KOLVOTOR-518650 format. One record per residue (C-alpha): x, y, z. Coordinates in steps of 0.25 Angstrom, whole numbers, plus 5000, padded with zeros to 4 digits. Layout:
XYZ...
This chain:
500050005000500750124995499950215005500850155016502150155009502050295004502150345019502950295031501950375040500850285035501650155036502150185050500750225054500150095050501350025057501050105070499550075070499849925068500449935082499250005088498150115086498750255087498250395088498750505079499650565089500350425092500450395077501050535074502050525085502550385081502650425067503250555070502350635061501350755063499850725063499750805050500750715043500150585049498650615047498650605032499350475032498350415042497250465034497750395022497950265030496450275034496050305020496750165016496050105028497350065035497050145047495750195054495650295065494750315078494850455084496350475084496750335084497250255071497150105069497450015058496349955050496349805047497049835034497949935040498449825050498649725040499449825032500249865044500649725047501149705033501849835033502649795046502949655040503449725027504349825035504949715044505249635031505949755025506749785037507149635038507549635023508349765025509049715038509449585030509949665018510749755028511349625034511649575021512349695017513149705030513549555029513949565015514849685018515749615028
């Protein structure tokens, strides 16, 4: 889904919401962005039915949760591949 990969803020928002529901202030603090920066990203995630909000609290939808789980798996796999590549480069240069 390009809506996620076009923005680190959206990707990180989904990952943070996978841990637990969060209010705007908590998300903003954990992401290190201003509310006026975060709000359009959250609106887009809502438009794609990946999150929903109740008052000031945001949570993942079922689709959003599935996607967040896949995203975390993908990030872990990429980190592992990068680590293996770094190890191969280091081992090969001895």
